[in-house]
Every structure is written in structure tokens, then in C-alpha cells.
C-alpha positions, 0 to 999 in steps of 0.5 A: 470551483475553488482549490484549497490546501489544508495542513491537516485532515482536521480541517475537513469533515470526515463524512465529506472526505469519506463520501469521495470515491475511495474505491473501498480502500481503507487507507484512504479513509479520513480515519486512517489519514487523521490517525497518522497525524494524531499519533505523530506518525505524519505531520510536522517534524516527520518529513511528511508535511500534509498539504492536501489539495481540496476542490470545492464548489461555490457553496464550499461543498467538497467535490474532490481531493488529493492526499498530498505531502511535502516531503523532505526525504524519501522514507516510507514511500516504497517507490525508490528515487534515492538515485534521483536525489543523488543525481541532483546533489551531484549537479549541485541542486536540491531534490528536496523538498518534493511533493508526493501523493501517497499513503504514508508507509503504505505501498498499496495501489488505489485512487489518488484523485478522489472525486465525488461520485456525482461530479463530472469526473473528466472535468474535475480530474482536469482541474485537479491536475492543473491545481497540482502542477500549479502547487508544484510551481508555487512551492518551487519543488523539484518534482511531484510524485503520485505513487501506487496509482489506480489505472484511471488516475494513471491514464489521466496523469500520463495524458497530463505529461507525467512520466510512468514508472512500473514496478512489480508486487506479488498478489493472490487472486481468489478464483472462487475457491470454496476452501484452502484445499480447493485452492491447493488442488490447483497446485502441481503435486510437489508444490502442494506437498510442500505447502501441506508440510509447512502447515503441518509443521506449524500445527505440530509445534502446538501453535494456534491462531486467533483472528482479532478484529478492531473491536477486540483489540484494546490498548494493552493488546496493541502494545503487545502486538506492536512489540512483536512487529517492532522487532522485525524493524529492529532486526533490520536496523530501523524503527517501526513506522507506526506507533502503538497509539496509532493502531489503538486509535485506528482500531477504535475509529475504524474497527471494521478495517483492521484484523490481526492474526495472533499466534499463541503457544500454550496460551502465550502470544508468540507471533502476530500479523497485522492486516487491513480489510478493504471492500474486496481486498485484504492487505498484509502489512506488519509481522513479528515473532518473539522467536523462530518457529519452522514455517510460522512466517508463511503460515501467519502472513500468507496461509492464514490470510488466504483462508481469511479471503476465501472465508470472506469472499475477498477477491484479492490479497496484497501482502506487501512489497518484495518477497519472491518466496511468495511465488511458490505459495501462489502469489502472482507477479502484478504490475504496480504504477506511479507517475512523476513530474520532474520540473527540470527538463534536463533531468526529466529527459534523463529520467524518462529514458531511465524509466523506459529501460527500467520498465523493460527490465520489470517486464522481463522479470515478471515473465521469468517469475510467472514461469515459477508459479506452482499451478498446474497451468497458468491462469490468466488474471489480468495482473499486468495492467497496461498503462504506459 
């Protein structure tokens, strides 16, 4: 086998890339990653320079791949290492560039070592990890980061000497609910009453919801939706990571994977939430509203998503990062993992110790949060994957 580095997804056939084991994750598909490049969201000048790693057999057939970027900053990763970069700077060393295996602007766990189903997974994974370390040495980077890993990849990365980092998100789990009312029946009475009151307030304001999939979303509609979601970024002093052109292109090429909940009042669009649909998981990504309406954020981003999962039989809902307000609505603390190779042994030792203490703090935080879940009783969900 041979390794090859490409600076664009255009260099590999869509069918070959998508034939790798992507775990039903829509963000790993060729269409999604290529649309980021085509729309200018990732690529030259963005700080996300693609250097995807391919592993091919003697006939040139794709056997495995790693989505990989040479980064000149830490924006859009959601695994925060700004303090590490500052420590390097204080020591007179360069932290950037670094290598990052991640989906740009997308804090969703999933496979990172993509391997063809028919391949010898153990052998191919060993070759990929060796190639990654070799690429890091060749570029002379400070570090190599694999973010939001799947459990199988995380285990292999740790065996290869990477350092584990633990964090927490809030995910919703479908335990075979027949309806939203069936789900609410698992809540304690006071918590159930609060959710019903929030939903009632939205309905009493006269707000209705349309569920729009990729086929129904044209360029003009995407401009309107993008303007809504961009407002959320602007209020926080940032620009939207993704452009309307990106969403328009993706809805055309990958329509089954994108869904929008559009809130309307008297026929006028007032809010929207953008979701992605995987094989068994719903991913909440962006939200925005033209004006304030009581409880509209909770309804649009969470309750509408939960209803969608129940209707479609999806087992999991990942609404994005942060947000302790999700806990009262039944989203459970769930461990997420990343793996890090630090080239400088002095910094590697210091960061290793930091990560041990950080993981203890995350464990304590998750235990505390679980005590605030709204359910009658805590239901085991296997949310704290024990990869260390």
C-alpha cells in the first residue's frame, strides 16, 4: 500500500470516499467536505488547509483515509487549546501550524480513521497512524490533534501514544418513545409542567412550524435562513462560519442529510434551526430569530428536534456544544473524546498532567449534572464511554 496527501476532495472520487466506513455520519461524506472547499469556507486563506491522508492499494484503489487539515489558528474546532498556544508563545516557540483531523466547524463525534469495510481494520489502522506521525514530522508541526473521535479510533490513538482529552456535551436518547407525550411521561411532574408551559406559550403566540428538507430549500430560501442564523453569530461579535452558498450547494448534492425547522408567524418567517440527519442521529447546528419570542428557542431547537427523532425512529439527538439549559429538557451529559500528539516532550509531559486533572473535573461535573435531570429516575444510557 502507499499513502498520498491531497489538498482538495476534488482529487478523490466521491464514490470511493463515500464507500469508506463513515458510520452514517453526514459530515464525513464527500459532498459535505467538498462543499466546504467549493464555497470557500475551508481551503487556502481560511486557516483550514486540506491535507487529507489517503491509503491506496497497489492498483490505486482507496483503502482508507483521514480528513486532515493544516491549521494556522484554533477557530472552529470546539476543543479549546488556546492556553496551549499561549504557553508555546511564552516559551518563544511556535504552536502553529498544527495538524488537525476534524470536521471544520462541526463538534460532532464520529470516525476519523476511515477504512473500507473489506479491509483488515487492525492492519490498516496501524498504517494510518504511522503515516499520520510521519506527516507530522515531515511538516515539523508542534502537534497533531484528532477531535471528537469514535470509541474504536480513540482506543487505537491512545495505544499509539496520543494523549486523551475528555469533555462533555448534552445528548438526547430515544428509548422507544411513541410520542412526545410518551417522552414527557418520564419527567417528574414539575419538570413536565414546565415543558408543557413552554410549548403552550409558543403556540399561543400564533407561531407555526414547517419541516423543510433539502429538496424544498432553494437559493433564496437559504439566503433568508442564513440571514436568521447569521444574526446569532453577529450578536456574539462573530461572522457565520458557513455561507449561504455552502448550504445551497449542499442541499442540492446531499438533500437527504439536511433539514430546517422554519418558524412562521402570519406567514412571515421569524426563526429557523438548521439540522443534519444521519443514519440514526439528528444533529442540531445553527439557529436564529428576527425577534424575541417567549420559549421559541427551546421549541425550535430542542422540542421540534425531539419530535422529529421520535417520528423518524432516530435513536440520538446531538444539539451541539454547551448549554446547561438543555438538561432540564432531558438532554443527558455525554462524554466526548479527542486525542493529541505533542511533539515537544516537555510540553507533552505538562499537557498530559493537565489532561488528567481536567478529566477528573469533567467527571465531577457530569456527576453533578446528572443529579439535575428531570426524569423520575435516572435511566442508564451508556453515555460516558470509558476510553482513557
